[in-house]
N, C-alpha and C positions, 0 to 999 in steps of 0.2 A: 504494500500500500504506500503510495507516495504522499508526501506532506507538503506543507507550505515551504517554499524555497526562498532563502535569503542569501545575500552575499556575506553578511555578518550577523551572528547571534552573540549578544553580550550576556553573560551569565553573572548576575549580581548587580543590583541597582542601588548600591551605596553611592557615596558622593562621586567616586571616580568612575564607577560603571555607568551611572546615569549620565554624567558629563560626556563620556565616550560615546554612548548610544546617541545622544542628542547631536553631538558633533558629526558623527558618521552620517546620520540622516540628513543633516544640513549640507553635506557634500554630495548628496544624491545617491548614496549607497543604500540598498535595500537592507534594512536593519530591524532586528527583533531584540527585545530585552526581556529576559526571564528572571523573575525574582520571587522568592518564597512568600513574602508578605508585603502588604501595602505600607508605605511610610506612615508613622504615627503623626497625628495632628499635634503640632507643638503646643506645649502647655503655656499658660500665661507666665509662669515663673521662669527662672533662668536654667538653661541646659547646663549640666555639669561637663559635657563634652564640648570643648571650645577649640577653635582652630585659628591660627595666625596665617591668613592667606597672603601670599606674596603679591606685590603689584603686578608681576607678569601673569600670575594665575588669575588675579582679579580681572585683568584685561581679557583673558581667555573666557572667563565666565560672562563677562559683559558681551562679548561677541556672540555667545550662545543665547543671550537674552535672559539668562538665569539671574544674574546679579540685579537686574532691574526689578525682579520679582521680590527682592528682599525688602523688609521693613527698615527704612533708613534709621529709625530710632533704636534699632537693635544692632547697629554696626558701629565699631569704634576703631578709628585709625590709631596706629602706634606711631608716635612722633619722636620718641626717644627710648633708648634701652640702656639701663644701668646694670652692669655685670660686676659682681664682687667675688674675689677669691676668699680663701679661708684665713688670710692674714691681711696684708696691706694692698694686695693686688686688686686692680679695678680697671674697667674699661667702660667708657660712655660712648654710645653711638647715637648721633643726633641727626635727624632728617634735615633740619635747617642747615647745619654745618656741612652736610653732604650735598646740599643743593637739590634735594628731592622733597616732594610734598609729604610723604610718609614712608615708614619702613615696612609696614604690613598693616593688615586690617583684621581685627578680631571679629569673628562671627560664631554663632552657635550652630553646632552640627545639625540639630533637628530642623532649624529654620533654613539653613542652606539646602538640606535635603528636600524640604518641602518646595523651595524655590525651583530647584532643578526639576522636580516632578511636575510642577505647574508649567514650566517651560516646555517639557516634553509633551504634555497634554495640549498646550496651546499650538505647538508646532504640528502635531497630528501625523507625523511621518514615521514615527517609531511604533512598530507593532508590539504592544504591551501584552505580556503573558504574566499576569500577577493578580492574585497569588497563584503560584504554580510551582510544583516540585518536579524535579527531573527523575524519571523512573530508570532510564538507561540511556547510554550514549554509544553509538557504533561508528567507527571510523571507516569510511569508504575511500576509494582511490582518489576521488575528486570532491566528494561531499561527505560531511559527517551528518549523522542522523540522531536527533535528540527526541526521545519519546517522553512526553510529560505524563504525570500521574493520571490526568484525566483522559489519556489516550491520544491527545494531539501529537502530531509529528511535525518537527521542524527540520528542514534540511539546510545545511550551511556550508559555504565555502570555507568560512573561518569562524571558529569559536574563540571568543575573547573571555578569558577567565578573569573576572573582577570580583571574585567571591571570597576575598579575604585571606587572612594568614593561614587558615586551615583549608586551603583551596581544594575542592573536589576536582576541578578541571585540571589543576597541576598534577594531582595524583593520577588521574585518568590518562593524561598525556605522557606519563612516565618522566616528568621533568624533576630531576633530583633537587632536593633542598636540604639545607643544613640549618638546624635551629639551635641557637646557643642562648640558654636562659642567663640573664644577668644576676639572678638571685635577688632581684629587686622588684618592687611594685610601684606604680604611679598612683598616688592618692590625689583625687580631684575633689574640689568643693568650691563654692562661691561665697564671697563675704561682702559685707558692707564695711567701708572704712571711714574713719573720722576725717582724714586729710584727703582732699581730692587728688587723684592720681595724675592729672594733667596730661593724659595720653602717654604716660611712661610705663614701660614694662620693666620689671626687676627680675634679676636672677642671681642667686647665691650658690656658691660651691662650698661645702663644709663637711668634714668627717665622712667623705664618700657619698654624701647626699647632694642632691640638686633641688633647690626650691625656686620655683618661678611664680611670679605674680603677673598676670596679664590684665590690662585695663578693660573693664566692661563699660558700655555706654550708660548714660542716664544718671540722674541724681535723685537720691531720696534723702529725707531728713533723718539722720541717724538718731536712734533712741538711746540716750545715755552715753553717747560717745563724745569725748573731749578733743577737739581739733587743736592739738599743740604741735606747731610746725617747727622743725629744726632748720632754721634759715641757713645754717652753715652748709648744708648739703647742696644748696642752690648757688652758693657764692661763685661768681665768675662765669656762670653759664646762663644761657637764654632759656627761660621757662616757656614751655609750650602753652597754648591757650588753656584756660581753665577747663578741667575735665570733670568727669563724674566721680562718684564715690562708691563704685562697686568694682570688685576684682575677682578673677578666676585664678585659683591656685592649682599648681601641679607640683607635688612633692615626691621626687623619686628617692626611694629609701629602701633599706633592707626589708624583705617581705614580712618578717616578724614585727618590725617596727611599724610597717604600714598597717598591719592588722590591729596593732595597739591604737594607732591614730583613728582608724575608722570606728573603733569601739568607744571612743571618748564621748562624753556629753558635749553639747554645743559650746558651752562657755569654756570648758577646759581645752577643747580643740582650738577655739579662737585664740585663747591665750598662748598656746604653744606655737601657733602659726605666727602670731604677733611677735613673739620673742625671737623665733628663728629668723624673721625678717627685720630684726633690730628696730621694730616699731616705726619703720619708715613712713607708714601711712596711719599712724596713731592706732587707736583701739579698733578691733575688728569684731564684727558680729556675723555669725553663720547665717547664710541665706538658704543654702541647699545642703542636704545630708551628704557626708563624705562617702566616696566609693573608691575602690582600688582595682587596678588591673595589672597583670604581670608584664614585665618588660623583657623583651628578647630580641636578639639579632637573628634575622632570617636572610640567608644567602641562597640564591637559586642559581644553579650552574648554567642553565640556559633558559631564557624566558620565551623562547619560540620553538615550535616543532611544525612539521607539515600540518596545516589546517588549524593551528593553535597559537595564540599569543596571550601572555599574562601581563596584567597591569596592576598598579596599586599594591596593596599588601599581599596579594597573591604572588607578586614578582619580587618583593623585598620587604625587609623590616629594619627599622633603625631605632636607636635610642631616642626618646622624645625630648632630650635636652635642647635640641635645636628647633623643635616644633616643625620639622620639615617633612614628616611622613606623608601627609595629605598633599603637600606641594609637589613632592616627587611623583605621587600618583597622578595628579593633574598633568604634570609634565609628560608622563607616560602616555596618557590619553591623547594629548595634543600632538605628540610626535607620531604615534601610531596612525592617527587619523590623517596626518599630513602625508605619511608614506603611502597609505592606501589610496588617498585621493590622487596622488601622482600616477598610480597604476590602476586606476578604476576600471580600465578596459580589459585588464588582465584578470587573473584568478587571485582572489583575495587571500587564499590559503597557500599560495606559492611560497615555499620556505625561502626562496632566494629574495623575494620581496620583503618577507618578514625579517630577514637577517639585517636589512637596512635599519629597521626599527631597533633591533637588539643592539646593533653597533652604536646607534645614536644615543641610546640610554645607558650604555654600560659605564661610561666615564662619570656622568653626573651621579649615578647611584653609588658607584665605587668610591667616589670622592666623599660623598656625604656619610657613607657607612664608616669609612676610615676616620673621618673627622670626629663623628660622635662616639665611635668605639674608643678612639685614642683619648679623647677628653675624659670619657668615663673612667678609664684606667689611670690617667694622669692624676685626676683628683681623688681617686680612691687610694693612691699610694702616698702614705704620710712622708716617705723619704724624699718625695719630689716637691715638698711644700715651697722651698726657697725658689726652685726653678720656675714653677708655674706662676707664683705671685710676682716674681721679677719680670717674667715674660709679659704678664698682663700690664704691669706698669710701663714697660717699654712700648708695647703696642698703643697704649693710650696717649703716648706722646709722639706718635708717628701718624700724622693725618693721612698720608697716602695709603698706609696699611689699613687704617680705619675705613677709608673710602672704599677700599677693595672688599672689606668685610661687608659693608653695606650693599655693594653691588651683588655680592654672592647671595646675601639674604633676600634680595629683591628679585632674583632670577627664578 
């Protein structure tokens, strides 16, 4: 029995998979998207899963029409980033000094997911199979055959695996991966702060831990919070425009400590996060319950095979200290779509075509994995304290190097 025939079937409608399917359809490729469940309607409260979208990927999402579907009141530009070591090392990256409008934009995962879904529905050119489970996949000489649980059959020249770190498509295609747990978890939660963040993101390295505070948009009247500002921290620097008083925290720490943090009551957790961040934004009050997720490095030997390509977390995993996981995924999607668009008259599953995608993405992924993996081990080693803090002080006094770091973060 024959089924519906497509040039590309994307499996997984997370942020990266949804963006890839929409971009493929915009290029005139016959595209289907298979996803197990519909995206949840975002709650009124704040999503604990927050992403810092690079300007390059913001432009990609704008071209797709998804960014325009976002609620502007739930978007926060990052104008400055203060990074501190475990001694006197520190680096400040400033958009104004670098001659750019912003370093990144903070968005909530659920709202960006909803915006992408709305853009797909508005476009009308992606065949949606959702909710739908895959019963089986068979590889043919030129077409792969996906049978869904409801009996529907999809035939595809190319299957794009966008189904996450535990990718079923990666396993089915026999693409080997290596998973290296860090023995750490990322604890996430949102807080109200007494001192406005002014569009600044903060990051601290200490005792093998990494604590990040990302600015959230909007302003509320803090209850019982005392806004005492340490003016010395701003001396000699341009302050960004006044910002809101909400922040999103990611604390990467040993898994046992992460479990302890998640188990704390709201007031005790806020106090610990306050102290760990040297009370830079005054008193904190918990807005959303804390949650934890395991941290791991995933390396995939090859991200393509005849009739198969992997993108996003199915293709790689990085430590979240740089916040670049989803940005790498959007880069995968944009590059793959560009390669296929240039060969649209050929066979999308031709491995010679797909190798062009693999080559284009190999260096950016390798560079980011090496950077995040290396920094993780550098700050976990107490013997390297002098070296890492001296290095941070040196970089902070070299404007060309700081400008290069800004360009890397924005790509």
